All heavy atoms as an XYZ file, in Angstrom:
813
protein
N      -3.347      7.049    -51.332
C      -4.467      6.832    -52.236
C      -4.765      8.053    -53.080
O      -5.320      7.939    -54.147
C      -5.699      6.454    -51.438
C      -5.573      5.123    -50.760
C      -6.837      4.771    -50.064
N      -6.611      3.584    -49.266
C      -7.540      2.783    -48.885
N      -8.787      3.024    -49.200
N      -7.258      1.724    -48.172
N      -4.413      9.222    -52.578
C      -4.699     10.451    -53.311
C      -3.487     10.998    -54.056
O      -3.543     12.079    -54.598
C      -5.230     11.518    -52.346
C      -6.548     11.108    -51.721
O      -7.382     10.476    -52.366
N      -6.737     11.431    -50.457
N      -2.389     10.251    -54.072
C      -1.189     10.722    -54.754
C      -1.356     10.590    -56.268
O      -2.059      9.715    -56.752
C       0.025      9.903    -54.316
O       0.240     10.065    -52.944
N      -0.701     11.467    -56.979
C      -0.745     11.408    -58.438
C       0.526     12.024    -59.004
O       1.239     12.746    -58.322
C      -1.980     12.134    -58.992
C      -1.935     13.631    -58.790
C      -1.454     14.459    -59.795
C      -2.364     14.213    -57.604
C      -1.391     15.829    -59.618
C      -2.312     15.579    -57.414
C      -1.822     16.382    -58.426
O      -1.747     17.728    -58.247
N       0.804     11.715    -60.262
C       1.935     12.299    -60.964
C       1.386     13.396    -61.858
O       0.597     13.135    -62.760
C       2.682     11.240    -61.810
C       3.820     11.878    -62.582
C       3.186     10.115    -60.917
N       1.794     14.623    -61.600
C       1.341     15.744    -62.412
C       2.076     15.787    -63.742
O       3.198     15.280    -63.871
N       1.445     16.347    -64.739
C       2.045     16.478    -66.078
C       2.537     15.141    -66.623
O       3.639     15.041    -67.158
C       3.182     17.500    -66.065
C       2.703     18.882    -65.706
O       1.631     19.301    -66.119
N       3.485     19.588    -64.923
N       1.721     14.122    -66.489
C       2.110     12.780    -66.932
C       2.440     12.741    -68.425
O       3.229     11.903    -68.871
C       1.022     11.746    -66.550
C       1.589     10.329    -66.582
C      -0.184     11.861    -67.460
C       2.587     10.051    -65.518
N       1.881     13.665    -69.189
C       2.167     13.695    -70.634
C       3.643     13.971    -70.901
O       4.188     13.526    -71.918
C       1.298     14.742    -71.328
O       1.595     16.036    -70.823
N       4.312     14.676    -69.991
C       5.745     14.945    -70.160
C       6.527     13.632    -70.137
O       7.451     13.437    -70.925
C       6.248     15.900    -69.048
C       7.762     16.036    -69.084
C       5.580     17.253    -69.175
N       6.131     12.710    -69.249
C       6.813     11.421    -69.170
C       6.533     10.568    -70.400
O       7.388      9.818    -70.856
C       6.428     10.683    -67.885
C       6.994     11.335    -66.660
C       6.219     12.188    -65.901
C       8.311     11.117    -66.297
C       6.739     12.806    -64.770
C       8.847     11.727    -65.171
C       8.063     12.576    -64.412
N       5.344     10.695    -70.966
C       5.037      9.980    -72.213
C       5.889     10.510    -73.360
O       6.396      9.735    -74.175
C       3.552     10.113    -72.549
O       2.782      9.502    -71.552
N       6.067     11.833    -73.409
C       6.934     12.435    -74.429
C       8.379     11.965    -74.256
O       9.068     11.645    -75.223
C       6.885     13.965    -74.360
C       5.526     14.527    -74.763
O       4.745     13.797    -75.403
O       5.253     15.700    -74.421
N       8.837     11.917    -72.991
C      10.199     11.445    -72.712
C      10.373      9.998    -73.162
O      11.389      9.637    -73.759
C      10.515     11.553    -71.222
C      10.867     12.937    -70.786
S      11.556     12.978    -69.122
C      10.140     12.575    -68.135
N       9.380      9.163    -72.885
C       9.475      7.764    -73.268
C       9.560      7.623    -74.783
O      10.348      6.829    -75.299
C       8.287      6.972    -72.725
C       8.401      5.503    -73.011
C       7.372      4.666    -72.280
O       6.869      5.089    -71.227
O       7.082      3.567    -72.781
N       8.767      8.408    -75.513
C       8.825      8.380    -76.979
C      10.206      8.786    -77.479
O      10.752      8.162    -78.393
C       7.758      9.287    -77.584
C       6.365      8.743    -77.381
O       6.177      7.537    -77.216
N       5.377      9.622    -77.362
N      10.789      9.827    -76.875
C      12.120     10.267    -77.281
C      13.174      9.201    -76.974
O      14.082      8.968    -77.770
C      12.473     11.582    -76.584
C      11.640     12.745    -77.079
C      11.892     14.008    -76.284
O      12.404     13.969    -75.175
N      11.503     15.140    -76.856
N      13.060      8.554    -75.820
C      14.009      7.503    -75.455
C      13.923      6.320    -76.415
O      14.936      5.763    -76.823
C      13.757      7.036    -74.016
C      14.150      8.026    -72.936
C      13.570      7.607    -71.597
C      15.661      8.150    -72.858
N      12.727      5.953    -76.784
C      12.548      4.824    -77.702
C      13.088      5.139    -79.093
O      13.435      4.239    -79.850
C      11.092      4.414    -77.766
C      10.628      3.720    -76.489
C       9.182      3.272    -76.608
N       8.694      2.666    -75.396
C       8.802      1.362    -75.107
N       9.383      0.550    -75.948
N       8.321      0.889    -73.984
N      13.171      6.424    -79.435
C      13.746      6.844    -80.717
C      15.268      6.942    -80.653
O      15.919      7.263    -81.637
C      13.176      8.194    -81.135
C      11.707      8.160    -81.476
C      11.144      9.560    -81.707
O      11.879     10.532    -81.821
N       9.830      9.654    -81.769
N      15.844      6.689    -79.475
C      17.297      6.705    -79.331
C      17.878      7.986    -78.773
O      19.093      8.129    -78.691
N      17.034      8.935    -78.404
C      17.517     10.183    -77.817
C      17.852      9.970    -76.349
O      17.412      9.014    -75.724
C      16.456     11.283    -77.946
C      16.098     11.605    -79.354
N      16.933     12.309    -80.200
C      14.992     11.317    -80.077
C      16.357     12.434    -81.379
N      15.173     11.842    -81.339
N      18.621     10.879    -75.798
C      18.930     10.861    -74.371
C      18.040     11.848    -73.639
O      17.740     12.925    -74.165
C      20.395     11.252    -74.121
C      21.344     10.227    -74.692
O      21.119      9.037    -74.560
N      22.402     10.691    -75.332
N      17.635     11.491    -72.443
C      16.836     12.373    -71.599
C      17.501     12.404    -70.236
O      17.844     11.363    -69.680
C      15.381     11.873    -71.463
C      14.612     12.733    -70.481
C      14.693     11.859    -72.814
N      17.714     13.599    -69.707
C      18.330     13.754    -68.389
C      17.366     14.521    -67.498
O      16.915     15.610    -67.843
C      19.675     14.516    -68.488
C      20.270     14.733    -67.108
C      20.643     13.776    -69.391
N      17.046     13.947    -66.355
C      16.250     14.629    -65.340
C      17.211     15.050    -64.240
O      17.979     14.232    -63.743
C      15.182     13.699    -64.749
C      14.168     13.126    -65.721
C      13.253     12.139    -65.007
C      13.355     14.240    -66.342
N      17.167     16.302    -63.843
C      18.076     16.775    -62.813
C      17.273     17.308    -61.639
O      16.216     17.906    -61.815
C      18.984     17.866    -63.372
C      19.846     17.371    -64.507
S      21.032     18.558    -65.054
C      22.231     18.431    -63.757
N      17.800     17.045    -60.454
C      17.164     17.589    -59.253
C      18.246     18.062    -58.300
O      19.393     17.626    -58.367
C      16.287     16.531    -58.584
O      17.092     15.494    -58.057
N      17.871     18.937    -57.434
C      18.783     19.437    -56.423
C      18.362     18.842    -55.083
O      17.175     18.753    -54.790
C      18.712     20.966    -56.388
C      19.829     21.558    -55.566
O      20.787     20.880    -55.207
N      19.708     22.835    -55.270
N      19.307     18.422    -54.305
C      19.026     17.824    -52.993
C      18.157     16.586    -53.115
O      17.102     16.476    -52.511
C      18.373     18.848    -52.046
C      19.240     20.015    -51.781
N      20.346     19.935    -50.979
C      19.190     21.282    -52.222
C      20.932     21.111    -50.928
N      20.252     21.953    -51.675
N      18.628     15.649    -53.919
C      17.905     14.381    -54.069
C      17.846     13.676    -52.719
O      18.797     13.655    -51.974
C      18.640     13.502    -55.079
C      18.036     12.127    -55.229
C      18.784     11.310    -56.267
O      19.313     11.845    -57.217
N      18.839     10.014    -56.055
N      16.703     13.096    -52.422
C      16.586     12.320    -51.191
C      16.841     10.848    -51.496
O      16.771     10.423    -52.642
C      15.185     12.464    -50.559
O      14.223     11.859    -51.424
C      14.834     13.921    -50.320
N      17.117     10.097    -50.471
C      17.421      8.679    -50.658
C      16.235      7.912    -51.221
O      16.398      6.894    -51.884
C      17.865      8.055    -49.339
C      19.246      8.487    -48.890
C      19.284      9.875    -48.265
O      18.203     10.447    -47.975
O      20.377     10.411    -48.082
N      15.035      8.381    -50.958
C      13.836      7.666    -51.410
C      13.444      7.995    -52.852
O      12.590      7.316    -53.416
C      12.670      7.987    -50.479
N      14.067      8.982    -53.456
C      13.675      9.393    -54.808
C      13.650      8.264    -55.837
O      12.686      8.150    -56.590
C      14.561     10.527    -55.316
C      14.176     11.873    -54.720
O      13.185     11.924    -53.975
O      14.875     12.859    -55.001
N      14.681      7.406    -55.930
C      14.614      6.331    -56.928
C      13.394      5.428    -56.757
O      12.728      5.082    -57.734
C      15.920      5.555    -56.704
C      16.850      6.553    -56.127
C      15.989      7.433    -55.266
N      13.091      5.063    -55.528
C      11.937      4.195    -55.293
C      10.631      4.917    -55.591
O       9.723      4.349    -56.209
C      11.943      3.690    -53.852
N      10.541      6.169    -55.189
C       9.309      6.939    -55.409
C       9.069      7.160    -56.897
O       7.950      6.995    -57.395
C       9.365      8.281    -54.646
C       8.226      9.188    -55.048
C       9.352      8.042    -53.148
N      10.117      7.517    -57.625
C       9.967      7.746    -59.069
C       9.551      6.458    -59.768
O       8.624      6.446    -60.581
C      11.270      8.307    -59.670
C      11.503      9.722    -59.162
C      11.228      8.278    -61.193
C      12.860     10.286    -59.503
N      10.213      5.362    -59.460
C       9.889      4.083    -60.102
C       8.463      3.651    -59.784
O       7.719      3.228    -60.681
C      10.877      3.010    -59.660
N       8.061      3.757    -58.533
C       6.708      3.346    -58.154
C       5.642      4.270    -58.740
O       4.562      3.826    -59.104
C       6.576      3.291    -56.633
C       7.358      2.156    -55.961
C       7.319      2.309    -54.444
C       6.823      0.807    -56.385
N       5.958      5.556    -58.839
C       4.995      6.517    -59.388
C       4.763      6.316    -60.877
O       3.688      6.609    -61.392
C       5.472      7.954    -59.155
O       5.575      8.218    -57.789
N       5.773      5.827    -61.584
C       5.672      5.679    -63.039
C       5.388      4.258    -63.497
O       5.210      4.025    -64.689
C       6.963      6.169    -63.701
C       7.262      7.653    -63.569
C       8.616      7.966    -64.185
C       6.173      8.488    -64.208
N       5.324      3.295    -62.583
C       5.216      1.900    -63.023
C       3.917      1.579    -63.754
O       3.895      0.663    -64.569
C       5.447      0.938    -61.867
C       4.335      0.874    -60.857
C       4.654     -0.118    -59.737
O       5.680     -0.806    -59.801
O       3.855     -0.184    -58.799
N       2.857      2.311    -63.517
C       1.604      2.050    -64.245
C       1.503      2.831    -65.535
O       1.116      2.294    -66.559
C       0.403      2.383    -63.356
C       0.184      1.377    -62.270
C      -1.114      1.619    -61.574
N      -1.283      0.644    -60.503
C      -2.254      0.653    -59.654
N      -3.172      1.600    -59.724
N      -2.336     -0.254    -58.725
N       1.852      4.108    -65.490
C       1.689      4.952    -66.679
C       2.845      4.790    -67.660
O       2.640      4.832    -68.868
C       1.560      6.423    -66.273
O       2.728      6.845    -65.597
N       4.062      4.639    -67.163
C       5.248      4.534    -68.017
C       6.187      3.460    -67.475
O       7.285      3.755    -66.990
C       5.982      5.875    -68.083
C       5.122      6.977    -68.625
O       4.420      7.643    -67.879
N       5.168      7.157    -69.929
N       5.788      2.196    -67.561
C       6.613      1.126    -66.989
C       7.993      1.014    -67.638
O       8.950      0.632    -66.980
C       5.787     -0.135    -67.215
C       4.828      0.204    -68.291
C       4.584      1.670    -68.201
N       8.107      1.380    -68.898
C       9.404      1.281    -69.571
C      10.409      2.231    -68.925
O      11.557      1.864    -68.677
C       9.246      1.578    -71.060
C      10.454      1.213    -71.846
C      10.775     -0.022    -72.330
C      11.517      2.080    -72.225
N      11.980      0.029    -72.988
C      12.455      1.318    -72.938
C      11.763      3.427    -72.026
C      13.609      1.852    -73.460
C      12.919      3.960    -72.543
C      13.831      3.181    -73.256
N       9.991      3.460    -68.632
C      10.874      4.414    -67.950
C      11.181      3.909    -66.551
O      12.321      3.931    -66.097
C      10.244      5.822    -67.876
C      10.176      6.447    -69.269
C      11.038      6.721    -66.944
C       9.529      7.810    -69.301
N      10.168      3.440    -65.863
C      10.337      2.957    -64.493
C      11.365      1.838    -64.405
O      12.148      1.770    -63.453
C       8.980      2.469    -63.967
O       9.099      1.956    -62.679
N      11.424      0.974    -65.396
C      12.339     -0.166    -65.376
C      13.727      0.169    -65.908
O      14.698     -0.502    -65.551
C      11.761     -1.306    -66.218
C      10.496     -1.898    -65.635
C       9.793     -2.845    -66.590
O      10.384     -3.174    -67.652
O       8.669     -3.249    -66.291
N      13.854      1.177    -66.743
C      15.124      1.436    -67.421
C      15.860      2.693    -66.971
O      16.942      2.968    -67.481
C      14.891      1.507    -68.935
C      14.489      0.170    -69.487
O      15.266     -0.770    -69.485
N      13.249      0.061    -69.941
N      15.322      3.438    -66.055
C      15.969      4.667    -65.598
C      17.240      4.327    -64.823
O      17.314      3.321    -64.131
C      14.988      5.506    -64.748
C      15.505      6.911    -64.528
C      14.690      4.818    -63.433
C      14.461      7.864    -63.954
N      18.268      5.153    -64.993
C      19.533      4.992    -64.268
C      19.710      6.225    -63.389
O      19.631      7.352    -63.859
C      20.736      4.867    -65.237
C      22.038      4.793    -64.463
C      20.568      3.650    -66.132
N      19.965      5.992    -62.108
C      20.117      7.068    -61.145
C      21.596      7.327    -60.883
O      22.409      6.411    -60.922
C      19.435      6.705    -59.821
C      17.969      6.401    -59.987
C      17.531      5.102    -60.215
C      17.018      7.415    -59.943
C      16.186      4.813    -60.387
C      15.677      7.132    -60.115
C      15.267      5.832    -60.336
O      13.950      5.552    -60.509
N      21.944      8.575    -60.593
C      23.310      8.944    -60.234
C      23.301      9.307    -58.756
O      22.453     10.065    -58.301
C      23.808     10.144    -61.071
C      25.203     10.563    -60.641
C      23.773      9.810    -62.546
N      24.259      8.740    -58.011
C      24.313      9.003    -56.573
C      25.739      8.889    -56.075
O      26.615      8.368    -56.764
C      23.421      8.003    -55.835
N      25.945      9.352    -54.871
C      27.238      9.196    -54.209
C      27.311      7.840    -53.537
O      26.331      7.099    -53.469
N      28.489      7.512    -53.020
C      28.682      6.184    -52.421
C      27.888      5.983    -51.138
O      27.778      4.867    -50.642
C      30.161      5.910    -52.181
C      30.803      6.887    -51.212
O      30.219      7.958    -50.968
O      31.895      6.578    -50.712
N      27.296      7.019    -50.627
C      26.482      6.898    -49.416
C      25.323      5.920    -49.595
O      24.904      5.271    -48.647
C      25.961      8.276    -49.023
C      25.167      8.280    -47.762
C      24.810      9.695    -47.369
N      23.677      9.649    -46.459
C      22.881     10.647    -46.232
N      23.085     11.798    -46.835
N      21.877     10.534    -45.410
N      24.815      5.787    -50.820
C      23.692      4.867    -51.048
C      24.093      3.418    -50.834
O      23.235      2.549    -50.707
C      23.057      5.040    -52.451
C      22.501      6.436    -52.630
C      24.028      4.694    -53.550
N      25.402      3.146    -50.808
C      25.873      1.794    -50.541
C      26.379      1.609    -49.117
O      26.382      0.507    -48.598
C      27.007      1.422    -51.501
C      26.634      1.265    -52.954
C      27.876      0.992    -53.776
C      25.621      0.161    -53.137
N      26.833      2.679    -48.506
C      27.481      2.546    -47.200
C      26.579      2.903    -46.027
O      26.784      2.403    -44.934
C      28.741      3.426    -47.146
O      28.380      4.788    -47.409
C      29.767      2.966    -48.170
N      25.607      3.754    -46.226
C      24.721      4.171    -45.138
C      23.566      3.185    -45.015
O      22.795      3.006    -45.952
C      24.180      5.572    -45.431
C      23.391      6.157    -44.278
O      22.764      5.393    -43.517
O      23.396      7.390    -44.146
N      23.412      2.525    -43.860
C      22.362      1.515    -43.702
C      20.944      2.068    -43.883
O      20.040      1.330    -44.239
C      22.546      0.995    -42.284
C      23.779      1.604    -41.749
C      24.239      2.668    -42.677
N      20.751      3.365    -43.653
C      19.423      3.955    -43.852
C      19.151      4.282    -45.318
O      18.003      4.319    -45.747
C      19.267      5.213    -43.006
C      19.270      4.997    -41.497
C      19.233      6.331    -40.763
C      18.102      4.116    -41.076
N      20.190      4.516    -46.094
C      20.029      4.865    -47.511
C      19.981      3.641    -48.409
O      19.290      3.638    -49.418
C      21.190      5.745    -47.970
S      21.347      7.287    -47.092
N      20.746      2.623    -48.060
C      20.940      1.464    -48.924
C      19.642      0.795    -49.396
O      19.499      0.492    -50.574
C      21.837      0.446    -48.219
C      22.231     -0.716    -49.092
C      23.193     -1.630    -48.365
C      23.516     -2.827    -49.210
N      24.422     -3.739    -48.536
N      18.649      0.583    -48.520
C      17.429     -0.110    -48.987
C      16.689      0.603    -50.109
O      16.061     -0.036    -50.937
C      16.553     -0.180    -47.732
C      17.490     -0.021    -46.598
C      18.606      0.834    -47.091
N      16.795      1.924    -50.165
C      16.092      2.672    -51.197
C      16.717      2.500    -52.573
O      16.074      2.721    -53.584
C      16.039      4.164    -50.840
C      15.197      4.455    -49.637
C      15.785      4.848    -48.445
C      13.823      4.337    -49.691
C      15.015      5.120    -47.336
C      13.037      4.605    -48.587
C      13.642      4.998    -47.404
N      17.977      2.112    -52.649
C      18.664      1.952    -53.924
C      18.686      0.514    -54.414
O      19.053      0.252    -55.550
C      20.106      2.452    -53.797
O      20.116      3.812    -53.463
N      18.330     -0.408    -53.568
C      18.354     -1.822    -53.969
C      17.331     -2.057    -55.081
O      16.227     -1.525    -55.051
C      18.037     -2.717    -52.778
C      19.045     -2.601    -51.639
S      20.733     -2.904    -52.140
C      20.676     -4.641    -52.454
N      17.716     -2.824    -56.060
C      16.824     -3.127    -57.171
C      16.748     -2.037    -58.212
O      15.915     -2.071    -59.109
N      17.618     -1.036    -58.132
C      17.635      0.071    -59.089
C      18.969      0.078    -59.816
O      19.986     -0.364    -59.292
C      17.460      1.412    -58.373
C      16.312      1.466    -57.410
C      14.984      1.635    -58.119
N      13.921      1.550    -57.126
C      12.848      0.824    -57.274
N      12.679      0.125    -58.374
N      11.932      0.781    -56.353
N      18.980      0.611    -61.013
C      20.236      0.811    -61.741
C      20.818      2.138    -61.263
O      20.193      3.177    -61.408
C      19.992      0.868    -63.242
O      19.487     -0.367    -63.697
N      22.009      2.056    -60.671
C      22.602      3.235    -60.046
C      24.006      3.451    -60.587
O      24.814      2.530    -60.617
C      22.669      3.073    -58.506
C      23.209      4.335    -57.857
C      21.313      2.729    -57.934
N      24.302      4.659    -60.990
C      25.653      5.071    -61.358
C      26.201      5.774    -60.124
O      25.725      6.840    -59.748
C      25.614      6.003    -62.558
S      27.219      6.665    -62.996
N      27.193      5.164    -59.478
C      27.693      5.677    -58.211
C      29.016      6.390    -58.430
O      29.944      5.837    -59.017
C      27.850      4.538    -57.193
C      26.481      3.919    -56.960
C      28.464      5.049    -55.899
C      26.511      2.701    -56.103
N      29.098      7.602    -57.941
C      30.321      8.389    -58.018
C      30.956      8.342    -56.641
O      30.384      8.809    -55.663
C      30.036      9.830    -58.452
C      29.378      9.826    -59.831
C      31.312     10.652    -58.429
C      28.880     11.162    -60.282
N      32.141      7.744    -56.565
C      32.836      7.587    -55.293
C      34.005      8.563    -55.255
O      34.895      8.505    -56.098
C      33.319      6.150    -55.128
C      32.198      5.143    -55.213
S      32.761      3.443    -55.186
C      32.994      3.225    -53.436
N      34.002      9.461    -54.288
C      35.081     10.428    -54.136
C      35.961     10.000    -52.970
O      35.476      9.757    -51.876
C      34.516     11.825    -53.880
C      33.663     12.403    -55.004
C      33.040     13.702    -54.573
C      34.509     12.617    -56.239
N      37.255      9.897    -53.226
C      38.186      9.510    -52.191
C      39.448     10.340    -52.377
O      40.174     10.152    -53.337
C      38.490      8.017    -52.281
C      39.321      7.534    -51.121
O      39.759      8.326    -50.305
N      39.531      6.240    -51.059
N      39.699     11.250    -51.463
C      40.831     12.190    -51.565
C      40.739     12.918    -52.893
O      39.819     13.642    -53.143
C      42.153     11.473    -51.398
S      42.383     10.796    -49.758
N      41.726     12.691    -53.773
C      41.678     13.371    -55.057
C      41.327     12.441    -56.201
O      41.466     12.789    -57.343
C      42.988     14.076    -55.353
S      44.397     13.545    -54.463
N      40.841     11.259    -55.887
C      40.455     10.320    -56.933
C      38.940     10.250    -57.025
O      38.242     10.327    -56.032
C      41.005      8.911    -56.646
C      42.494      8.863    -56.632
C      43.180      8.795    -55.432
C      43.211      8.898    -57.816
C      44.553      8.757    -55.416
C      44.593      8.863    -57.806
C      45.267      8.797    -56.599
N      38.462     10.107    -58.209
C      37.023      9.960    -58.426
C      36.810      8.639    -59.156
O      37.370      8.405    -60.220
C      36.498     11.118    -59.270
S      34.749     11.019    -59.616
N      36.024      7.765    -58.564
C      35.733      6.470    -59.154
C      34.290      6.452    -59.615
O      33.411      6.940    -58.922
C      35.938      5.335    -58.137
C      37.329      5.268    -57.609
C      37.648      5.879    -56.416
C      38.317      4.616    -58.322
C      38.939      5.831    -55.919
C      39.614      4.565    -57.838
C      39.923      5.179    -56.625
N      34.052      5.897    -60.761
C      32.708      5.772    -61.295
C      32.347      4.297    -61.300
O      33.025      3.487    -61.918
C      32.645      6.356    -62.704
C      31.290      6.423    -63.360
C      30.366      7.337    -62.566
C      31.422      6.947    -64.774
N      31.303      3.956    -60.588
C      30.882      2.566    -60.460
C      29.435      2.474    -60.913
O      28.568      3.151    -60.372
C      31.014      2.139    -58.997
C      30.548      0.756    -58.594
C      31.405     -0.305    -59.275
C      30.635      0.609    -57.085
N      29.182      1.674    -61.930
C      27.823      1.512    -62.419
C      27.319      0.153    -61.969
O      27.901     -0.870    -62.308
C      27.740      1.644    -63.946
C      28.219      3.040    -64.368
C      26.329      1.383    -64.441
C      28.298      3.259    -65.848
N      26.260      0.166    -61.181
C      25.688     -1.071    -60.664
C      24.299     -1.277    -61.226
O      23.452     -0.395    -61.152
C      25.611     -1.020    -59.131
C      26.939     -0.944    -58.393
C      26.699     -0.823    -56.902
C      27.782     -2.163    -58.684
N      24.080     -2.427    -61.782
C      22.761     -2.805    -62.246
C      22.117     -3.662    -61.165
O      22.821     -4.278    -60.363
C      22.868     -3.567    -63.564
C      23.532     -2.784    -64.698
C      23.701     -3.656    -65.919
C      22.730     -1.549    -65.028
N      20.804     -3.713    -61.102
C      20.138     -4.461    -60.035
C      20.648     -5.883    -59.861
O      20.840     -6.347    -58.750
C      18.672     -4.447    -60.440
C      18.527     -3.238    -61.279
C      19.854     -3.073    -61.991
N      20.927     -6.577    -60.973
C      21.367     -7.969    -60.856
C      22.793     -8.082    -60.322
O      23.184     -9.099    -59.778
C      21.247     -8.708    -62.188
C      22.026     -8.086    -63.330
C      21.288     -6.991    -64.091
O      20.177     -6.618    -63.682
O      21.823     -6.519    -65.085
N      23.590     -7.008    -60.423
C      24.959     -7.075    -59.923
C      25.073     -6.648    -58.467
O      26.061     -6.920    -57.816
C      25.887     -6.223    -60.793
O      25.538     -4.861    -60.701
N      24.069     -5.976    -57.953
C      24.106     -5.512    -56.564
C      23.836     -6.645    -55.601
O      24.380     -6.690    -54.505
C      23.081     -4.379    -56.342
C      23.504     -3.142    -57.126
C      22.951     -4.030    -54.874
C      22.526     -2.011    -57.050
N      23.027     -7.598    -55.987
C      22.551     -8.622    -55.059
C      23.665     -9.416    -54.387
O      23.529     -9.815    -53.250
C      21.594     -9.573    -55.772
O      22.266    -10.225    -56.824
N      24.795     -9.641    -55.084
C      25.851    -10.452    -54.493
C      26.948     -9.633    -53.813
O      27.895    -10.177    -53.287
C      26.473    -11.364    -55.562
C      27.289    -10.623    -56.577
N      26.708     -9.947    -57.617
C      28.612    -10.426    -56.685
C      27.665     -9.375    -58.334
N      28.817     -9.643    -57.796
N      26.827     -8.295    -53.797
C      27.837     -7.456    -53.169
C      27.537     -7.291    -51.679
O      26.706     -6.498    -51.304
C      27.879     -6.083    -53.838
C      28.412     -6.025    -55.253
C      28.320     -4.615    -55.786
C      29.840     -6.510    -55.302
N      28.217     -8.028    -50.864
C      28.033     -7.907    -49.424
C      29.094     -7.024    -48.797
O      29.057     -6.767    -47.610
C      28.086     -9.290    -48.767
C      26.891    -10.122    -49.170
O      25.811     -9.579    -49.355
N      27.089    -11.410    -49.318
N      30.033     -6.540    -49.593
C      31.121     -5.755    -49.027
C      30.647     -4.402    -48.521
O      31.288     -3.786    -47.697
C      32.262     -5.550    -50.050
C      31.744     -4.872    -51.312
C      32.926     -6.855    -50.372
C      32.830     -4.504    -52.310
N      29.501     -3.927    -48.994
C      28.994     -2.630    -48.569
C      27.941     -2.758    -47.476
O      27.396     -1.770    -47.050
C      28.402     -1.872    -49.757
C      29.415     -1.555    -50.805
C      29.368     -2.166    -52.037
C      30.431     -0.648    -50.565
C      30.298     -1.862    -53.017
C      31.370     -0.350    -51.532
C      31.303     -0.957    -52.756
N      27.630     -3.953    -47.039
C      26.575     -4.141    -46.040
C      27.000     -3.638    -44.687
O      28.113     -3.652    -44.305
C      26.216     -5.620    -45.918
O      25.668     -6.062    -47.126
């Protein structure tokens, strides 16, 4: 009940830039599995457009780890899968994740 988003004007500026066609990149170190859900829920009232259209970058753990997977469901995720010396880039939109049971 006492949580708030500080510097909310920064997100309004970002939304204006995005609507003008510019790119905005938010970077964090040591992202937690809950970050996509927390960011979306924190911005859904003040900046619903950002909350609905943000794309997250994550490793394949968000699909394979049963504790991580629920936090990424319903989000647009760009997944980077590393396997030996190959790097695969998989972009999943919320509507395409629902029928993928291979990662369950």
